[in-house]
C-alpha positions as CSV (number, residue, x, y, z in Angstrom):
1,M,233.5,-77.7,-28.2
2,H,233.9,-77.3,-32.0
3,M,230.4,-75.7,-32.2
4,K,231.4,-73.1,-29.6
5,I,234.6,-72.1,-31.5
6,W,232.7,-71.7,-34.9
7,S,230.0,-69.7,-33.2
8,T,232.6,-67.3,-31.8
9,L,234.3,-66.8,-35.2
10,A,231.0,-66.3,-36.9
11,C,230.1,-63.5,-34.4
12,A,233.4,-61.8,-35.0
13,T,232.9,-62.0,-38.8
14,L,229.4,-60.5,-38.5
15,V,230.7,-57.6,-36.4
16,G,233.6,-56.4,-38.5
17,G,235.2,-59.3,-40.4
18,T,238.1,-59.7,-38.0
19,P,238.2,-59.9,-34.2
20,A,238.8,-56.5,-32.6
21,I,242.4,-56.0,-31.4
22,A,243.3,-53.4,-28.7
23,Q,245.7,-50.8,-30.0
24,D,247.9,-48.4,-28.1
25,P,246.9,-44.7,-28.6
26,P,249.1,-42.7,-31.0
27,P,252.0,-40.9,-29.4
28,A,251.4,-37.3,-28.3
29,A,252.8,-34.7,-30.6
30,S,256.0,-33.1,-29.4
31,P,255.4,-29.7,-27.8
32,Y,258.5,-28.5,-29.7
33,P,259.9,-30.1,-32.9
34,G,263.0,-32.1,-32.2
35,G,263.2,-31.5,-28.5
36,T,262.3,-28.8,-26.1
37,I,262.3,-25.0,-26.2
38,E,264.8,-25.0,-23.3
39,H,267.2,-27.2,-25.2
40,Q,266.9,-25.0,-28.3
41,V,267.8,-21.8,-26.3
42,E,270.7,-23.5,-24.6
43,K,272.1,-24.6,-28.0
44,M,271.6,-21.0,-29.4
45,F,273.6,-19.6,-26.5
46,E,276.4,-22.0,-27.4
47,G,276.3,-21.1,-31.1
48,E,274.9,-24.5,-32.0
49,G,271.2,-23.6,-32.5
50,G,269.2,-26.0,-34.7
51,E,271.6,-28.9,-34.0
52,G,269.9,-32.0,-35.2
53,G,266.9,-30.1,-36.5
54,L,265.8,-28.5,-33.3
55,G,262.7,-26.4,-33.8
56,M,262.0,-27.7,-37.3
57,T,259.8,-30.5,-38.7
58,K,261.4,-33.3,-40.6
59,M,262.8,-32.2,-43.9
60,V,260.9,-34.6,-46.2
61,P,261.2,-32.7,-48.7
62,S,260.0,-29.4,-47.2
63,V,260.4,-28.1,-43.7
64,T,258.3,-25.8,-41.5
65,V,259.2,-23.9,-38.4
66,P,256.3,-23.2,-36.1
67,A,255.8,-19.8,-34.4
68,L,256.5,-19.9,-30.7
69,R,253.5,-20.1,-28.3
70,G,253.0,-17.4,-25.7
71,D,254.5,-19.4,-22.9
72,Q,257.6,-20.2,-25.1
73,L,258.0,-16.6,-26.0
74,T,258.2,-15.7,-22.3
75,K,260.8,-18.4,-21.6
76,V,263.0,-17.4,-24.5
77,L,262.9,-13.6,-24.0
78,T,262.7,-13.0,-20.3
79,G,266.1,-11.7,-19.0
80,N,267.8,-12.0,-22.5
81,T,268.7,-9.7,-25.4
82,V,267.7,-9.8,-29.0
83,R,270.3,-7.9,-31.1
84,S,272.2,-7.3,-34.3
85,N,275.7,-6.1,-33.9
86,N,275.2,-3.1,-36.1
87,R,271.5,-2.5,-36.1
88,F,269.9,-2.7,-32.6
89,A,270.0,-4.4,-29.2
90,V,267.0,-4.8,-26.9
91,Y,267.1,-6.3,-23.4
92,F,263.8,-7.9,-22.3
93,A,263.9,-7.3,-18.5
94,P,261.9,-9.7,-16.3
95,D,259.8,-6.7,-15.0
96,G,258.5,-5.9,-18.5
97,R,260.9,-3.2,-19.5
98,A,262.4,-3.2,-23.0
99,D,265.7,-1.2,-23.0
100,G,268.3,-0.8,-25.6
101,W,269.0,1.1,-28.8
102,V,268.3,1.1,-32.5
103,I,270.0,2.7,-35.5
104,K,267.8,5.1,-37.4
105,Y,268.8,7.3,-40.4
106,K,268.6,10.9,-41.6
107,P,269.9,12.8,-44.6
108,A,273.7,13.4,-44.5
109,A,276.3,15.1,-46.7
110,A,276.8,13.3,-50.0
111,A,280.6,13.4,-49.3
112,A,280.0,11.1,-46.3
113,C,278.6,8.4,-48.6
114,A,281.2,9.0,-51.2
115,A,283.9,8.4,-48.6
116,K,282.0,5.3,-47.5
117,K,281.8,6.4,-43.9
118,P,280.5,3.7,-41.5
119,V,276.7,3.6,-41.1
120,H,276.1,5.7,-44.2
121,F,274.5,4.5,-47.5
122,I,272.8,5.9,-50.6
123,D,269.0,5.5,-50.6
124,D,267.0,4.4,-53.6
125,D,266.3,8.0,-54.5
126,G,270.0,8.9,-54.4
127,T,269.9,10.6,-51.0
128,C,272.9,10.0,-48.7
129,L,271.7,8.7,-45.3
130,G,273.7,8.6,-42.1
131,G,272.9,6.3,-39.2
132,F,272.6,7.5,-35.6
133,E,271.6,5.8,-32.4
134,V,268.2,6.2,-30.8
135,P,267.6,4.9,-27.3
136,I,264.8,2.3,-26.7
137,A,263.0,2.6,-23.5
138,G,259.6,1.0,-23.5
139,R,257.6,-2.1,-22.4
140,W,257.3,-5.6,-23.7
141,Q,254.7,-8.2,-23.1
142,V,253.4,-11.4,-24.6
143,R,249.8,-11.1,-26.0
144,G,248.4,-14.4,-27.1
145,D,251.2,-15.9,-29.2
146,T,252.8,-12.5,-30.2
147,I,255.5,-10.4,-28.7
148,C,254.6,-6.7,-28.3
149,M,257.6,-4.3,-28.0
150,P,258.9,-1.0,-29.3
151,G,258.7,-0.9,-33.1
152,L,262.3,-1.4,-34.1
153,F,261.5,-2.1,-37.7
154,H,258.7,0.4,-38.2
155,G,258.1,4.1,-37.9
156,S,260.0,7.0,-39.4
157,R,263.7,6.8,-40.2
158,I,264.1,9.1,-37.2
159,L,262.0,7.4,-34.5
160,P,260.5,3.9,-34.1
161,K,256.8,3.3,-33.4
162,P,255.9,3.1,-29.7
163,E,254.8,-0.5,-30.1
164,T,254.4,-3.3,-32.6
165,C,253.3,-6.9,-32.1
166,H,254.8,-9.8,-34.1
167,Y,255.1,-13.6,-34.2
168,M,258.5,-15.0,-33.5
169,A,260.3,-18.3,-34.3
170,L,263.8,-19.7,-33.7
171,I,265.5,-20.8,-36.8
172,L,268.9,-22.4,-36.3
173,N,270.9,-19.7,-34.4
174,S,268.5,-16.9,-35.3
175,V,265.5,-15.1,-33.8
176,V,263.0,-14.3,-36.6
177,F,260.1,-11.9,-36.4
178,F,257.2,-12.2,-38.9
179,T,253.8,-10.7,-39.5
180,E,250.4,-12.2,-39.3
181,D,250.3,-12.8,-43.1
182,G,253.7,-14.6,-42.9
183,H,256.1,-11.9,-44.1
184,M,259.5,-12.1,-42.4
185,L,260.8,-8.8,-41.0
186,A,264.3,-8.1,-42.4
187,K,266.4,-11.1,-41.5
188,G,267.3,-13.3,-38.5
189,W,268.8,-11.7,-35.4
190,D,270.9,-13.0,-32.5
191,L,269.7,-14.1,-29.1
192,A,272.2,-13.3,-26.3
193,K,272.0,-14.6,-22.8
194,G,271.4,-11.9,-20.2
195,D,271.7,-8.2,-20.7
196,V,274.0,-7.7,-23.7
197,R,273.4,-4.2,-25.0
198,A,276.9,-3.1,-25.8
199,K,276.9,-0.3,-28.4
200,T,278.8,-0.7,-31.6
201,I,279.0,2.9,-32.8
């Protein structure tokens, strides 16, 4: 009996020093930091996006916010509107249409800027520019992990590009577009439930 026990221990020591112990596999990574993409969008519609760190890694001491995957982009955008109250509004229709408007600028009378008329500002070169509304009527689609849509942030001051493709993330209550090399486009924008394209000027 004693010989059998010592033989077993000796074998265990020769194999690895300690007897092998079965371990549970590590838990699978969350498909969306802090919860689910559905929960994040629901909270954004309630004005409580990012509650409890939704969408962000733990802040110890830095934080990252991953770009949305293609399937998540489709869930977030389909049937909803991305907008800024005074800059643009685009509705992402379920059939692939992208409809809305964007403010573009053209030279205006200097007196308009002097009077601080709405949607007027002085450019870096001293030119007074006045804003006007341009309709958006194009298509949107998810390609890989990017959203392709009319080029709201690009093109001339008069007209946007027909299409641009960007990565997108949800940060607290904002939708953020950014380029492949990690540059954020302008600032965060609002996500509104349904077709919310009401014009502001």
